[in-house]
N, C-alpha and C positions, 0 to 999 in steps of 0.2 A: 485635366485631367484628362486624357480616355476613358469612356466604359469600354471593356468587352460588350460586346454584344450579342445575344448569341442564333440568330441565324447570321450572324458576317463567320461567326465559330466555324457555326455545321457547314459554308462553302466555303470556306478555307480550307477546314478540312479536303472536304474535294477535293480541291484545285491543291492543294502540298499532293492528293494524291494519284491524279491523270497522267505527270508524266513518266513515274517510277514503275513501272516497267519492269520485270521479270530480265528485259532481255541487252537491258544501264539502266547499272545502277556507281553512280561514280560514286571515288572514293573523293568525299566529303569533310573527311575524317579534320580536316587540315583546318574546313574556313571557318567548322562548329570551333573548334577546338579554340581559337579563333574568339566566336557571337558569343561563348562558357565564358571568357574571359571579361566581359564586355559590363560595362553595364546600360542598361535602358536609357535612349535615350542619348544614347554618341557610337561613336565614326572611330574604325581602322584601314589604313590602308595595306590594300594585299598585296601587286607586283612588287612583284623581285626583281627585274628586269623593267627596262623601259618601251613600248608601242613601236618606234624605233630602230632599237632590239632586232624585230619583226620583219623590216621593210624587207622586199625583193635587194636586187644585187640593180645599181644604178642602168646597168647594161639590156634591163632585160624589164624594166618597167614601160610602160604604153609609152611612146612618143620620147624616147632616150634619149636624152643631149638638150632638149625644149627647157623651158620654165617649165609645160604640164605635168617633167617628169620631178620636179627636182624638188616636189612638199610632197611626199607623203602621208605627212602632218594635216594636211588639209582632208584627209580618209576622218579625221576624231575634228578639226576647225571649223570645217566648211560645213555650218550647217543642217546637225547629225546626230544620226541617233545608233541604235545600238540596241537589240532581242537578247532575251538572256535566254537561253538551252537550260530546260531546266531535267532535263532529261538527259543530259555526261554535269552539268554544270558551265559552263559555258558562254562565255561571252562574244555574243559572234557580231562585225563590224565592215561594214563597204561603204564605202561617200565618196569624195571627191565634189565631181563635178563643174556643170559652169562653167567656169574663167577661173581656175581654180586646181586642176588635179585630173590628169586621165587612165590612169590608171580604177583599174573595178576589181583587182585583186578585193580577195576574203581575210582580215585577221579575226583570230580567237587569241579572247582571253582564260588560259582553261584554271574551273576553278576548283579540277585537284595540284600544280602544279602551282601553278597562284605566277603562271610565267607565262607574254604574249607570245607567241608564235601565226607565221603567215598560214594561210590556210585553207589554198590560191595562188596563181603567179600571172598575174595581169594578160591581158589580152591583148594583142596589136589591136591598132583602131588606123579605118580609113574613112574617108570625110567626104560625108555622100548628100542629094536634095533634103529637106525635111518636107513638110509634108505646107509651109507654106514660105517654097520653094529658095530659102536660106538655106545652107551649107552645114553641115554639123558632123559628129563624129562617132562612130558603130563601130561595136569586134568584127573581126574580118571576114569573121565563117558566121555573122550574119544576126538579126535580133531573135533569130528564134533558138541559136546558142545559146548566148550570154545576155548582155546589159551591156549597155556604154559607162560609168557611175556618172554619181549625180547624190546631186546633194540628196537627204530621206528626209531630214524633221521631223516627223514621230513618226517615221511610213513603211517601219524594221521592227515584229514582231517572229516568236514563234511560236507556230500549231504544233500545239504537242500532242494532239491526235492524228495529223497527216509525217508530222516529227518531216517539217521542215522551216522553214527561214524564210515569208514571207519579205519581198522589197515593192513595195508599189510605185515606188518611183516618187519623183519631186525635179527638181530642176538636173536635167539631164547635160553631160559630156556633150557640146558647148553651146547645144542652141538656149537650153536651159530653160527646156520645155521639157515636155511629159517624151516618154521610153518611145520608140519611132521604129516603123520598120518598113525598107524594100517593094512599093507597089509592082515598078516597071525607071526604066532609066531615069526619069525626074522628080518623081513625087513621090511619096512614102503618107503612108499613117501611123495613129501614134499606136502602140503596145500595152506589152503587160495586161499586170502582173505577174514580176516572176518568183521559182518560187529555188532554194537552194539547198540542196543533200548534207548535212553536216554527217554521211556518217560516208561522204565520200570526199571529206577534208580530208589535204593531200596537196604542200610546202613546195613539191618539187613538180606536180601538176603546173599547168591554163584549167583556169575556172570551165573552159565549152572546152573544142572537141583538137583531135592531133592535129598541127600544125598551126591553126591558131597563137602562139604567144610570140613576142614579140623574140627569139629565139626558136624559128619555121620545125627546128626536133625535137619542139617539148614536149612532153606526150598529153592527149587530152583528159581531167580529169569527172567530165560533162556532168558535171554537177550543179548544172542552169538546169532548169525549164519552165518558158518562157513560156504560161499561161494564154496568153494570144483573149483574151475575152472574145475580143471583134472578130480575127480569123476565123476560133473557132467556136461564133454565134452562141458564145455563152444563157443564160436563160435571163432575165435578164427585163425591169419592167416597162409602161409607157414613158415613156417621156424621158431614157437611158441615152445619148449614144455614147459608144463607146469613140466613133472616130478621132474627137478632139474630149480627151477627159486632161483633168492638169490634175495635180498632188503636191502643186508647191504649196509650201507651210499647212501639208494639212496632221494631221495629228490620227490616232485608228486609239483601237483597246480590240485587246484575243479576245472572245469566253465561248462556249460552250453552248451546247441547243440542241434539241435529240441526239445524240450521239455525235454532229461535228461540228469540225471547224466554224464559227460564224467572229467577225468584226466586221465591230463598228467602226466607217470614215470620213474625215472631214475630204471632201475634195472644190473645187470645179467646176463648175461641171457646161461645155461649151464654152464662150467666150468670155463667162462675166467671170468676175472676184469676189459673188457672195459665197459662206459656204452651206454646199449640202452635201445633210446626212446619209450616209450610202451604211447596208449590209453588206455584206460578201458574205453569202456561204460557201465551203468547199466541202461538195459530197462524192470529190470520190480526187483522191490525190495522184488518180493514172489517169483522168476521162476530165479536162478542162473544158466539156463541152456542157454536164453535168455543171458545175458553176452554176450559182445561183445572183444576181446585181443588185437590190429594189435600195428606193428611197424609203430611206427609218428617220429623215426631215429634212427642212426646213430653215434658210435662217431667218427673222423676222425684226427686223425691230429688237436688236442685241446687236454684242460683238462677235467679229466671225473669232471663229475658234484655229488661232496659229499656234500656236506655243505645245502645247499636249492634251490629253487627254487621258483617264480614265472613266471606266464606268462597270456600275453598284450592279450585276446581275438579278436577283432581290429583290429593291424597289426599281429593276429596269430603269435610273437614272441612269444619264451618257452625260459624263464635266471636264469641258476642255478651258482651256489656258481662253483669256479674249483678248489679252496686250491687258486693257485701264477695269478692263474686272473679269469674273468668272462669269461662260457661258453655258447649257446648258439642255438635252432634250427628256424627256419623259418619252420614255417609250415603251409601256405598254399598250399602246395604240399610232403606228408608226404608216407613214406614208404624205406627201407631198402636203399634208393639212397640219402634219404635224410639226409646226414651230416651234421657235429655240424662245429659249425667254432668258435675259441677265441675270446675275446670282452676283447684289454683292451685299456682299458675305456684314455681320460685326462683331470688331476683336473684342474676343474674351482673357483677362490675365497679364489687359496691356501691352505692348511691342510695338512697333512703327511696323506695317506691310508695304513691299513694293514691292505693285503688280504688273508687272512685266509679261509683251508675247512671246518670250524667250523663257523665259517659271516651266521648270517643267514639276508632272501631277500625277498620281498613278494611284489608282484604286488596291487600297487594303485591305480586307476581307477581313482580315484576321480580324482584325479593331473595329471594323466597321465605317470607317471617314476615311478622304482624300489624302494622302500627304504630299509636299507644299512642297519641294522645291530651290532655291533658284542660284546656288552656288553660295561657294561659304558657306559655317558651321551651323543656319538658321534651318531648321524643319518647321510650316505648321499643316493644324491642324485642323483639313473642309472639312464640318458638316452635317447633311444635309438639317430639316426640318422631323418634328419625332416620326410626324404617319407618310415617311421617307419618298417626299414630293415635288416639285420646280416651287414649288408658294409658300411662302409661309418666310421664318427667322432664320436663315439659315448665319454659322457659326464660321470664329476662325479661330484659334487658337495653337501660340506659339511655345513648339516644343520643347524644341531645341534649342540654344540660346549662344551661337556661337561665341561674342565674348565669358561664355566661358570657361570654353578651349582654348587650351597654348600649339602655340604651330605646333603646326606637324601632329596635334590631333585634332586637324579637323580640312575635309576642303577647304582652299587655294577658292577664292573668287574665281566663278565661271570669267572664263573670254567673250571679247565676246560678240561675238556670233549665238550667245544662252545656252543654256540646258536642251532647251526641246525634248528628244526625243533617250535621255542622256541620264538615265533617271525612269529604274522601276525598279518592280518590287515583287523577286527572285521565291517563285513558293514552294522549293522545294527548301529551307534554306528560312522562310518565313523570313526577313528582309528586306533595304532595298538595297541595291544596287545605284552606286551613280561614279561620272567616270568625267577629270577634269584636264586640265590639262594635254596639250595634245601631240606634244615629242616625248614627255614621261607619259603617257595614260595611262595615269593613276586614276587605278580601283579602287573603289570606296566601296565599304562597306555597314549600311546605316542600323546598330537595332534597334527595330523600335519599343515601345511601352508593353509590358506585360509577356517579353518573349521565350519564348521555347524552344525544344527543339519540334521538327517538326513529328508529326505518327507513324509507326508504320504502316503500309501496308493490309490491310484487315483479310482474315482470308476473307471468299467470292459471299459465302452464305453471310457473315458480316456485315461483307458490301454494298450487297441486296436492297439484306434492312435500311444500312445508312443512305442511303437514295433514297426511296423509297421512300425515309423522315425526311430529307433533306427536301421535297415533292410538296410534303406536309405542310414546315416550314415554311415557303415560301409562298402555296395555296392561302396560308390563314393572313399573312399578312396582307398581299395582293390581295384578299378581304379586309383586310381593316384600312386600307386605304379611298377605299371605297365607299365605309357607311358611314 
């Protein structure tokens, strides 16, 4: 049984409140009604229509008539992940990529209507040389205005302070590598990441500029912003070469530090294959040159982080799926000398856990554990040692046994490409959102143990005291770790 941790409770309340600004209070009464009718550690399917119901008309898809336009379900199927927009209560996904699907359209599942909607039309694409001298496809209005489709892995996140969806990238169509920007007639370089503005969502407009749709008369929504960290001379630490940066099989987790959105993520630097952990800070949504990126940790004698990750901002532990084991970094001290460690938890309470690089994992701040989902009805809780460090005994406990649910009461076994970023904690629901079935786009909510309705935003004076108390709790936790 999971125990509620006071520090975890405090940070959870903060996380639940951050997105709920006066400018957007979505009507989530339908989802709360469903959650209130559920038992702890159970599932409920949310979507009232099919994902493919929202797909663009075939004539408006990128590369119409080709095989690369015929499978919009690849947006979910092909090594993808989603973001949970906690300000609007929406699931946001874009994907496809590599040799699967050419469309860069964006979809959203509305938590208000419980229906899939098209949030942007796809760009027309053209073939250009990439930085390896090969040909790949990019939007016709250029990489500064929209990205190509891509396998997104666990690289898509919502940034609550910036109010943007972040697309770090992955395996881009058709190169299978990083996002690229044309330098001259024959060469290009790596670019990105991209922000997508959910306030501009419009399924009748192309995500880029006017004229860039498959139908050139389609209006542009100008929903994308290429942060282009290399071209904008973003602030980087020594040893980081942004001209070639691969997010293939990447993992990520979002937090807030010093009033700014911070993303910790794993990627491959240069031509290597080992996971490096980076810290990406967004200082000003309007000025990419103020973005900061640094090395938070390196891989050493541990599995590569390849599936998904979750971050505990109190203990400062970044934990990712690593194939046959979990892998973690302690981020109290960051830099190239901060090495990862393999995590081999002890299973308590029975059950058999089959670890896979395609497993999903995210941090549950209310209960102070990482919840792990690999498809089907099983959910596991991964708990750190009491000291909140990588060293010591980790435990793994089966908290939802899928065998106890009838068909239709739990998600199906996941598609072969895995969970990756299709399992996220939704702070404004205090619940987990899961996505499976690439055609139907089945959206599931998982109600964790001890679920309660998230608290309303306190008055400013109360909120200030809350933040002060949270700081004291965090400081005391860190002191205990060092004693």
